[in-house]
C-alpha positions in Angstrom: -87.3 82.5 -79.9 -88.1 84.3 -83.2 -91.6 84.0 -84.4 -92.7 85.2 -87.9 -96.4 86.1 -88.5 -97.4 86.5 -92.1 -100.8 87.7 -93.3 -101.8 90.1 -96.0 -104.8 91.2 -94.0 -103.5 94.0 -91.8 -106.3 93.7 -89.2 -105.9 89.9 -88.9 -102.2 90.3 -88.6 -102.4 92.9 -85.9 -104.9 90.7 -83.9 -102.7 87.6 -84.3 -99.5 89.3 -83.2 -101.3 90.9 -80.3 -102.6 87.5 -79.1 -99.1 85.9 -79.4 -97.5 88.8 -77.5 -100.0 88.3 -74.6 -99.2 84.6 -74.4 -95.9 85.6 -72.7 -93.7 83.6 -75.0 -90.0 84.4 -74.5 -88.9 85.8 -77.8 -89.6 88.3 -80.6 -92.7 88.4 -82.9 -92.0 89.9 -86.3 -95.0 90.7 -88.5 -95.1 90.7 -92.3 -97.8 91.7 -94.7 -95.8 90.2 -97.7 -94.6 86.6 -98.0 -91.7 87.8 -100.1 -90.6 90.2 -97.3 -90.8 87.4 -94.8 -88.8 85.2 -97.1 -86.1 87.9 -97.4 -85.9 88.4 -93.7 -85.7 84.6 -93.1 -82.4 84.6 -95.1 -80.9 86.9 -92.5 -82.1 85.4 -89.2 -83.0 82.1 -87.7 -86.8 81.5 -87.5 -88.1 79.2 -84.7 -91.8 79.4 -85.5 -93.9 80.8 -88.3 -97.6 81.7 -88.2 -98.8 81.6 -91.8 -102.0 82.4 -93.7 -102.4 80.0 -96.5 -104.0 82.5 -99.0 -101.2 85.0 -99.6 -100.5 86.9 -102.9 -97.2 86.5 -104.7 -96.2 83.4 -102.8 -98.8 81.4 -100.9 -98.4 80.3 -97.3 -97.7 76.6 -98.1 -94.9 77.4 -100.5 -93.5 80.0 -98.1 -93.5 77.3 -95.5 -91.5 75.0 -97.8 -88.9 77.7 -98.3 -88.7 78.3 -94.6 -88.2 74.6 -93.9 -85.4 74.5 -96.5 -83.6 77.4 -94.8 -84.5 76.4 -91.2 -85.3 72.7 -90.9 -86.3 73.0 -87.2 -88.9 75.8 -87.9 -92.3 75.1 -86.4 -94.9 75.9 -89.1 -98.4 76.8 -87.7 -101.0 77.8 -90.4 -103.6 80.2 -89.1 -106.1 80.5 -91.9 -109.7 80.5 -93.1 -108.9 77.9 -95.8 -110.2 74.5 -94.6 -109.1 72.8 -97.8 -105.3 72.8 -97.3 -105.0 71.0 -94.0 -103.9 67.7 -95.7 -101.2 69.6 -97.6 -100.0 71.1 -94.4 -99.9 67.7 -92.7 -98.0 66.3 -95.7 -95.2 68.9 -95.2 -95.1 68.0 -91.4 -96.4 71.3 -90.2 -96.6 71.8 -86.4 -100.2 73.0 -86.4 -103.2 74.1 -88.4 -105.7 76.6 -86.8 -108.8 77.9 -88.4 -109.6 81.6 -88.1 -110.7 83.3 -86.0 -107.9 82.0 -83.8 -108.2 82.6 -80.1 -105.6 82.7 -77.3 -106.4 79.2 -76.1 -105.9 77.7 -79.5 -102.6 79.4 -80.1 -101.4 78.5 -76.6 -102.1 74.8 -77.3 -100.1 75.0 -80.5 -97.1 76.6 -78.7 -97.3 74.1 -75.9 -97.1 71.3 -78.4 -94.6 72.4 -81.0 -93.2 69.8 -83.4 -89.7 70.9 -82.6 -89.8 72.0 -78.9 -86.1 72.2 -78.6 -86.2 75.5 -80.5 -88.7 76.9 -78.0 -86.7 75.8 -75.0 -83.5 77.4 -76.4 -81.5 74.2 -75.9 -78.2 74.5 -77.8 -77.0 71.2 -79.2 -73.9 72.8 -80.8 -70.7 73.8 -78.9 -67.8 75.5 -80.7 -64.5 75.3 -78.8 -62.1 78.0 -79.9 -59.7 78.2 -76.9 -56.8 75.9 -77.8 -57.6 74.0 -81.0 -60.9 74.6 -82.7 -63.4 71.8 -82.5 -67.2 71.7 -83.0 -69.4 69.3 -81.0 -73.0 68.3 -81.5 -74.7 66.5 -78.6 -71.2 66.3 -77.0 -69.7 64.5 -80.0 -67.1 66.0 -82.4 -68.4 66.7 -85.8 -66.6 64.8 -88.6 -66.5 66.4 -92.1 -65.5 64.8 -95.4 -62.8 67.5 -95.9 -60.5 69.1 -93.3 -61.0 72.4 -95.0 -64.7 72.3 -94.2 -63.9 72.3 -90.5 -61.6 75.3 -91.1 -64.5 77.0 -93.0 -66.7 76.6 -89.9 -64.0 77.9 -87.7 -63.7 81.0 -89.8 -67.4 81.7 -89.6 -67.3 81.2 -85.8 -64.3 83.5 -85.6 -66.2 86.2 -87.6 -68.9 86.2 -84.9 -72.0 86.2 -87.1 -70.8 88.6 -89.7 -71.5 87.5 -93.3 -68.3 86.3 -94.9 -68.1 86.5 -98.6 -66.7 83.7 -100.8 -63.8 85.9 -101.7 -63.0 86.4 -98.0 -63.3 82.7 -97.3 -60.9 81.8 -100.2 -58.4 84.5 -99.1 -58.3 83.1 -95.6 -58.3 79.4 -96.3 -55.8 79.4 -99.2 -54.2 82.9 -99.1 -52.2 83.2 -102.4 -51.8 79.5 -102.9 -53.0 77.9 -106.1 -55.2 78.7 -109.1 -58.3 81.0 -108.3 -60.7 78.9 -110.5 -59.7 75.7 -108.7 -60.1 77.3 -105.3 -63.6 78.5 -106.3 -64.5 75.0 -107.3 -63.1 73.6 -104.1 -65.0 76.1 -102.0 -68.2 74.8 -103.7 -67.3 71.3 -102.5 -66.7 72.6 -99.0 -70.0 74.3 -98.9 -71.8 71.2 -100.1 -69.9 69.1 -97.5 -70.9 71.5 -94.8 -74.6 71.4 -96.0 -74.6 67.6 -96.1 -73.0 67.2 -92.7 -75.2 69.7 -91.0 -78.3 68.4 -92.6 -77.5 64.9 -91.4 -77.1 66.2 -87.9 -80.2 68.5 -88.2 -78.3 71.7 -87.4 -78.5 73.5 -90.8 -80.2 76.4 -88.9 -76.8 77.4 -87.4 -75.7 78.7 -90.8 -77.2 81.9 -92.3 -76.8 81.9 -96.1 -76.9 84.8 -98.4 -75.9 84.9 -102.1 -72.2 84.6 -102.2 -71.6 84.6 -98.4 -72.1 82.6 -95.2 -72.5 83.5 -91.5 -72.8 81.6 -88.2 -76.1 82.1 -86.2 -74.4 83.1 -83.0 -77.6 82.7 -81.0 -77.8 79.1 -82.0 -74.6 77.8 -80.6 -72.7 77.7 -77.3 -69.2 79.0 -77.8 -66.4 79.6 -75.3 -65.3 82.8 -77.1 -68.7 84.4 -77.2 -69.4 83.6 -73.6 -66.0 85.0 -72.4 -66.3 88.2 -74.5 -69.8 88.8 -73.1 -69.2 87.9 -69.4 -65.4 88.4 -69.0 -64.4 87.3 -65.5 -67.9 85.9 -64.9 -67.6 83.5 -67.8 -67.4 79.7 -67.1 -64.7 79.6 -69.8 -61.2 81.0 -69.3 -59.0 82.3 -72.0 -55.4 81.1 -71.2 -53.6 82.5 -74.2 -54.5 79.9 -76.9 -57.0 80.5 -79.7 -57.7 78.3 -82.7 -54.1 77.2 -82.8 -54.4 75.3 -86.1 -55.1 78.4 -88.2 -52.7 81.2 -89.1 -55.6 83.6 -90.0 -56.7 83.5 -86.4 -53.6 85.4 -85.2 -55.3 88.8 -85.5 -58.1 87.8 -83.1 -55.6 86.0 -80.9 -53.7 89.3 -80.4 -57.0 91.0 -79.7 -57.9 88.5 -77.0 -54.4 88.8 -75.5 -54.8 92.6 -75.1 -58.3 92.1 -73.6 -57.0 89.4 -71.2 -54.1 91.7 -70.0 -56.6 94.6 -69.4 -58.8 92.3 -67.3 -55.8 91.3 -65.2 -55.1 95.0 -64.5 -58.6 95.7 -63.2 
C-alpha cells in the first residue's frame, strides 16, 4: 500500500507520518511538503491513500485530491486539517475521511480501518494478465472486451514491457511496424488510448495504467500476471512456461526467445 502525506507544515508532516508508521500498516508512506511535488510523483506510481492538508500553497488539498482521483480512481482521500469549513466539499468529492488537527493515532487508525476503497488496502488484485499461450486480460475472472482489437494488443505490449514507460512512437512501431501513413497511425493510437481509458474506467481499474506525457506503462504491482510470477519465483511459481508466449503478436518474439533460454537454463539446474 502506498500512502502519500502532504502538508506544507514540516513539523505537522513529520508528526503525521510518524503516527502512520507506528500504526503498522503494510506499505510505504511518502511525505511531501509541496502539493505539486506530490502530484508529479502520483503520475509515476499508484497511490492507495492520501493524507492531505486542505490549506496548501500553489494547489490546495481539495484540488490536489481531485487530480489524484482522476489519476487513481480507487485512491482513499483522508483530509487531515485545521480547516473546519471544507468538510462538506470533501464529502461532495466522496473522500474517505476528514480528520481535524491535531490528529491522534486512534483517529487515524479508525480511518484506515474504514477506508472507502478497502480492496486497495487488502492488496486484492482484480486483474489477471495471461501471457503464456495467447494473451488475455481478465477482470474479476471475466475477459475484458475492448472496442478495438488493437487496444487489447496495446495492453499486451505494456504488460510485455513490465512496467517500463512505453512512448507513443514505440507503441506505433510495435503495433503497425512500417505499415501505413504515420499521421493516420498517430490518430488511430489516440482512439486506442481513449478506448483503453473508457474500458478501464467502466471496470474501475484505471489505476493499473501509469500515464506520462506521450507514454504509458502498466502498474505491475496492481495486476496478477503469469509472466511476472514465473520470472520472480521460477520453479516455485504456480504458473509454468511451456514454450508459448503471446502467440498472437510478432513483436513478442524477442521476449519469447528470452523466456526459452531461461527455461532451458532452469531445466539444467
